[in-house]
C-alpha positions as CSV (number, residue, x, y, z in Angstrom):
1,M,-116.8,-152.4,-32.9
2,D,-113.8,-153.6,-31.1
3,E,-110.1,-153.0,-32.3
4,N,-110.4,-156.4,-34.7
5,G,-113.4,-154.6,-36.6
6,T,-116.2,-157.0,-35.1
7,Y,-118.9,-155.6,-33.5
8,S,-120.0,-156.6,-29.7
9,W,-122.8,-156.1,-27.5
10,P,-122.4,-155.8,-23.9
11,G,-123.8,-159.0,-23.1
12,N,-121.4,-160.6,-25.5
13,Q,-118.4,-159.0,-24.1
14,P,-115.7,-161.1,-21.9
15,Q,-115.7,-160.5,-18.2
16,K,-112.5,-159.6,-16.3
17,P,-111.8,-161.9,-13.6
18,R,-112.4,-160.2,-9.8
19,K,-109.8,-159.8,-7.6
20,K,-109.8,-161.8,-4.4
21,T,-110.1,-159.7,-0.9
22,D,-106.9,-159.6,1.2
23,F,-108.4,-160.1,4.5
24,K,-105.1,-160.2,6.2
25,R,-104.4,-156.7,5.0
26,V,-107.5,-155.5,6.2
27,G,-107.0,-157.1,9.4
28,R,-103.6,-155.3,9.9
29,T,-105.1,-152.1,9.2
30,I,-107.9,-152.5,11.6
31,L,-105.4,-153.2,14.3
32,V,-103.6,-150.1,13.9
33,V,-106.2,-148.2,13.9
34,V,-107.4,-149.9,17.5
35,L,-103.9,-149.0,18.4
36,A,-103.8,-145.5,17.9
37,L,-107.1,-145.2,19.1
38,I,-106.0,-147.1,22.5
39,L,-102.7,-144.8,22.4
40,L,-104.9,-141.7,22.1
41,T,-107.3,-142.6,24.7
42,L,-104.1,-143.4,27.1
43,A,-102.5,-140.1,26.3
44,G,-105.7,-138.3,27.2
45,T,-106.3,-140.2,30.4
46,C,-102.8,-140.7,31.8
47,F,-102.3,-136.7,32.2
48,Y,-104.0,-134.0,34.1
49,T,-103.8,-130.3,34.6
50,V,-104.1,-128.6,37.7
51,D,-104.2,-124.8,37.7
52,D,-102.6,-122.4,40.1
53,K,-105.9,-121.6,42.0
54,Q,-106.6,-125.4,42.6
55,Q,-105.6,-128.8,44.1
56,A,-106.2,-132.1,43.0
57,V,-107.1,-135.0,45.1
58,V,-105.8,-138.7,43.4
59,T,-107.8,-141.8,44.4
60,T,-106.5,-145.2,43.3
61,F,-109.4,-147.9,43.4
62,G,-111.3,-145.5,45.3
63,K,-108.7,-144.5,48.3
64,V,-106.8,-141.2,48.6
65,T,-103.1,-141.7,47.5
66,D,-102.0,-138.1,46.9
67,V,-102.6,-134.5,46.7
68,T,-101.1,-132.5,43.7
69,D,-100.7,-129.0,43.4
70,A,-100.6,-126.8,39.9
71,G,-99.1,-128.4,37.0
72,V,-99.2,-131.4,34.5
73,H,-99.2,-134.7,36.3
74,F,-99.5,-138.3,35.6
75,K,-102.0,-140.9,36.3
76,L,-102.9,-144.7,35.8
77,P,-105.8,-144.8,33.1
78,F,-109.1,-146.8,32.5
79,G,-110.2,-145.4,36.1
80,I,-107.5,-146.8,38.3
81,Q,-107.1,-143.5,39.5
82,Q,-109.7,-140.7,39.5
83,V,-109.1,-137.1,40.1
84,D,-110.8,-134.5,41.6
85,K,-110.1,-130.8,41.5
86,V,-110.9,-128.5,44.1
87,D,-110.4,-124.7,44.0
88,V,-108.5,-124.1,47.3
89,N,-107.1,-120.7,46.6
90,V,-110.4,-119.0,45.8
91,Y,-112.6,-116.7,48.4
92,Q,-115.7,-117.9,48.2
93,K,-118.9,-115.8,49.9
94,I,-122.1,-116.7,51.4
95,E,-125.1,-114.5,51.7
96,L,-127.4,-114.2,54.8
97,G,-130.2,-112.2,54.5
98,Y,-130.1,-111.4,51.1
99,S,-128.8,-112.6,47.8
100,S,-127.2,-110.8,44.9
101,S,-126.3,-111.3,41.4
102,G,-125.0,-108.6,39.3
103,N,-127.3,-105.1,40.0
104,N,-130.0,-107.6,41.4
105,Y,-130.6,-107.9,45.2
106,V,-133.1,-109.9,47.0
107,V,-134.0,-109.8,50.4
108,N,-134.4,-112.8,52.8
109,D,-136.6,-112.1,55.6
110,R,-136.4,-115.7,56.9
111,E,-132.8,-115.2,57.4
112,S,-132.2,-111.5,58.3
113,I,-135.0,-111.3,61.0
114,M,-133.5,-111.4,64.1
115,I,-134.5,-111.0,67.9
116,T,-132.0,-109.1,70.3
117,G,-131.3,-109.2,73.8
118,D,-133.4,-106.8,75.1
119,Y,-136.7,-108.5,73.0
120,N,-136.3,-106.0,69.7
121,I,-136.7,-107.4,66.3
122,V,-134.1,-106.3,64.0
123,N,-133.1,-107.1,60.3
124,V,-129.2,-107.7,59.9
125,D,-127.9,-109.0,56.6
126,F,-124.3,-110.7,57.0
127,F,-121.5,-111.2,54.2
128,V,-119.4,-114.3,54.9
129,E,-116.2,-115.1,53.2
130,Y,-114.7,-118.4,53.4
131,K,-112.0,-120.8,51.6
132,I,-111.3,-124.3,51.4
133,S,-108.2,-125.5,53.5
134,D,-108.3,-129.0,53.4
135,P,-109.4,-130.6,49.9
136,V,-109.4,-134.4,50.9
137,Q,-111.5,-133.5,54.2
138,Y,-113.8,-131.0,51.9
139,L,-114.5,-133.8,49.5
140,Y,-115.2,-136.8,51.7
141,S,-115.8,-135.4,55.5
142,S,-119.4,-134.6,54.8
143,N,-121.9,-134.4,52.1
144,D,-122.4,-131.0,51.7
145,P,-119.6,-128.8,53.8
146,E,-121.3,-125.3,52.2
147,L,-124.6,-125.9,53.7
148,I,-122.9,-127.1,57.2
149,L,-121.0,-123.8,57.2
150,R,-123.8,-122.1,56.2
151,N,-126.4,-123.1,59.1
152,L,-123.6,-123.1,61.4
153,I,-122.8,-119.2,60.7
154,Q,-126.7,-118.6,61.0
155,S,-126.7,-120.2,64.2
156,Q,-123.8,-118.5,65.8
157,I,-125.0,-115.1,64.4
158,R,-128.5,-115.7,66.2
159,N,-126.8,-116.4,69.4
160,V,-124.5,-113.4,69.7
161,V,-127.3,-111.2,68.3
162,G,-129.8,-112.5,70.8
163,S,-127.5,-111.4,73.5
164,S,-126.8,-108.3,72.3
165,S,-128.6,-104.8,73.1
166,V,-130.5,-103.4,69.8
167,D,-128.7,-100.4,70.2
168,A,-125.4,-102.4,69.9
169,V,-126.7,-104.3,66.7
170,L,-127.9,-101.2,65.2
171,T,-125.0,-98.2,65.8
172,D,-121.5,-99.0,67.7
173,G,-121.4,-102.8,68.5
174,K,-121.3,-104.3,64.8
175,E,-117.6,-104.8,65.2
176,N,-117.6,-106.7,68.5
177,I,-120.8,-108.8,66.9
178,Q,-118.7,-109.4,63.7
179,M,-115.5,-110.7,65.7
180,Q,-117.9,-112.9,68.3
181,V,-119.6,-114.8,65.6
182,K,-115.9,-115.4,63.5
183,E,-114.4,-116.5,66.8
184,L,-117.4,-119.0,67.6
185,V,-117.5,-120.4,64.0
186,T,-113.8,-120.8,63.5
187,E,-113.8,-122.7,67.0
188,I,-116.5,-125.5,65.8
189,L,-114.9,-125.7,62.5
190,K,-111.8,-127.0,63.8
191,E,-114.1,-129.7,65.7
192,Y,-116.1,-130.4,62.9
193,D,-113.0,-130.7,60.4
194,I,-115.0,-130.2,57.2
195,G,-111.9,-128.7,55.1
196,L,-113.3,-125.0,55.5
197,T,-111.7,-121.8,57.0
198,L,-113.7,-118.8,57.8
199,V,-112.1,-115.7,56.2
200,D,-114.1,-112.7,57.4
201,V,-117.6,-112.0,58.8
202,K,-119.3,-108.8,58.0
203,I,-122.6,-107.0,58.7
204,Q,-123.7,-105.5,55.4
205,D,-126.9,-103.9,56.9
206,A,-128.8,-103.7,60.3
207,E,-131.9,-101.6,60.6
208,P,-135.2,-101.6,62.6
209,P,-138.5,-103.2,61.0
210,T,-140.5,-100.3,61.2
211,Q,-139.7,-97.1,59.5
212,E,-140.5,-95.0,62.4
213,V,-137.8,-96.6,64.5
214,I,-135.6,-96.5,61.7
215,E,-136.2,-92.7,61.8
216,A,-135.6,-92.6,65.7
217,F,-132.1,-94.8,65.2
218,K,-131.1,-92.4,62.4
219,A,-131.9,-89.2,65.1
220,V,-129.8,-91.1,67.5
221,E,-127.2,-91.8,65.5
222,T,-126.7,-88.1,64.0
223,A,-127.0,-87.0,67.6
224,K,-124.0,-89.1,68.4
225,Q,-122.1,-87.7,65.2
226,Q,-122.9,-84.4,66.4
227,A,-121.5,-85.0,69.8
228,E,-118.1,-86.4,68.1
229,T,-118.1,-83.2,66.0
230,V,-118.0,-81.2,69.3
231,I,-115.7,-83.0,71.2
232,N,-113.0,-82.8,68.2
233,D,-113.4,-79.4,68.0
234,A,-113.2,-78.8,72.0
235,K,-109.9,-81.2,71.6
236,A,-108.9,-78.8,69.0
237,Y,-109.5,-75.6,70.9
238,K,-107.7,-77.5,73.7
239,N,-104.7,-78.1,71.4
240,A,-104.7,-74.8,70.4
241,Q,-104.7,-73.0,73.9
242,L,-102.9,-75.3,75.9
243,P,-99.3,-73.8,74.1
244,Q,-100.5,-70.5,75.0
245,A,-101.6,-71.4,78.3
246,E,-98.1,-73.0,78.8
247,A,-96.1,-70.1,77.7
248,Q,-98.1,-68.0,80.1
249,A,-97.5,-70.1,82.8
250,D,-93.9,-70.5,82.3
251,K,-93.9,-66.7,81.8
252,L,-95.4,-66.5,85.3
253,V,-93.1,-69.1,86.9
254,Q,-90.1,-67.2,85.5
255,N,-91.3,-63.8,86.9
256,A,-91.8,-65.4,90.4
257,E,-88.5,-66.7,90.1
258,Y,-87.0,-63.4,89.7
259,L,-89.1,-61.7,92.5
260,K,-88.4,-64.6,94.5
261,Q,-84.4,-63.8,93.9
262,K,-84.6,-60.1,94.0
263,R,-86.5,-60.6,97.7
264,I,-83.7,-62.8,98.8
265,N,-81.0,-60.6,97.4
266,E,-82.7,-57.8,99.2
267,A,-82.9,-59.8,102.4
268,V,-79.2,-60.6,102.4
269,E,-78.4,-56.8,101.6
270,K,-80.8,-55.6,104.6
271,V,-78.8,-58.4,107.0
272,A,-75.4,-57.1,105.6
273,M,-76.6,-53.2,106.9
274,F,-77.9,-54.7,110.2
275,Q,-74.7,-56.6,110.5
276,A,-72.6,-53.4,109.7
277,M,-75.0,-51.5,112.1
278,Y,-74.6,-53.9,115.0
279,E,-70.9,-53.9,114.8
280,E,-70.7,-49.9,115.2
281,Y,-73.4,-50.0,117.6
282,A,-71.3,-52.5,119.6
283,Q,-68.5,-50.2,119.5
284,N,-70.2,-46.8,120.6
285,P,-73.7,-48.3,121.7
286,A,-74.8,-44.9,123.2
287,I,-73.9,-42.8,120.1
288,T,-75.7,-45.6,118.0
289,R,-78.5,-45.3,119.8
290,T,-79.1,-41.5,120.1
291,R,-78.4,-41.4,116.2
292,M,-80.8,-44.4,115.7
293,Y,-83.4,-42.6,117.6
294,Y,-82.8,-39.0,115.8
295,E,-83.2,-40.7,112.3
296,A,-86.2,-42.5,113.6
297,I,-88.0,-39.2,114.7
298,S,-87.1,-37.7,111.5
299,Q,-88.7,-40.2,109.7
300,V,-91.6,-40.6,111.5
301,L,-92.1,-36.7,112.4
302,P,-90.7,-35.3,109.2
303,G,-92.9,-31.8,109.7
304,V,-92.4,-31.5,113.3
305,K,-90.0,-29.0,115.2
306,L,-88.1,-31.0,117.8
307,Y,-86.3,-29.5,120.5
308,I,-83.7,-31.1,123.0
309,N,-83.8,-30.3,126.9
310,T,-80.5,-30.1,128.0
311,G,-81.0,-29.6,131.3
312,A,-79.5,-32.4,133.8
313,D,-82.3,-33.8,136.0
314,G,-83.2,-31.5,138.9
315,G,-80.9,-29.0,137.4
316,D,-82.0,-25.6,137.7
317,V,-80.9,-24.1,134.1
318,Q,-82.5,-25.6,131.0
319,M,-82.0,-25.3,127.6
320,L,-84.2,-26.3,124.9
321,L,-82.3,-26.8,121.7
322,P,-83.8,-27.1,118.1
323,L,-83.0,-30.4,116.4
324,E,-83.1,-28.8,112.9
325,S,-80.1,-26.6,114.0
326,L,-78.1,-29.6,115.4
327,V,-79.2,-31.7,112.0
328,E,-78.0,-28.8,109.8
329,A,-75.1,-28.1,111.6
330,E,-73.8,-31.7,111.4
331,G,-74.8,-32.1,108.1
332,G,-72.4,-28.8,107.3
333,N,-69.7,-30.1,109.5
334,E,-69.9,-33.4,107.4
335,K,-69.7,-31.6,104.3
């Protein structure tokens, strides 16, 4: 029943007129959405970010036009400019003779087994560090620069090990081998110019292929360590005894200098005494000569009684006088 009190059925109800679709308004809406998507696409493709460990190589229509460092940068959209990011400030590694992943360690005998210069077989594992020095050369100078570097290092390692003795490889020649390999690879990398720089080469492990040889080399290494210990002990003993020996030597030198000066002083004193005696002798040669003779006889023959013959040559009367009485009498007169 409607408002007028009459009944109406669905089929008898009058239909409302339909609104016409506004195509212009729909078109404007679609245009706005498309423009918004284009702007979002432009915003997403016109800017790129480079972190502090990277450099970005920018190409325009496939040609390198710029290399950018860390930060936010602008580029042309729609594929006009492309950006390739390269990790240049990251040390990367190559493992030769083994491969490690976490706590897992897998041996690669194909890479580690080598022949030394004296025709012995050894297992040598190397750890290599490198980094990208030129991102443009790294991306476009070669197809796989890491593979080139790996093959180059393997070649030079076998070259150096093949010219070294087995003792040098297993014991005290490792540092020299590492240095030679690094110098050779670095020199060749300059010629190849693939954008990589070798940082370090280290021997991780070096051992002979059989257990018996391993034990023998361990014994040799132990003997060398014991020899080093004995040498160090000897040096320590030398350092402890040398100051004492130097002090004793200095004491002996000082004592010798003292004795030398004493002898010189005694000689000077004797010379002075002799000079004084000579002066007395020059004044009275006969008396001085007789006195010297008596003193010499008394020193040489202290317990013998001596007599003096006072008779003249050819005289008839001779007197023998005891020397002691004369000496005593002379001594009493002096007193």
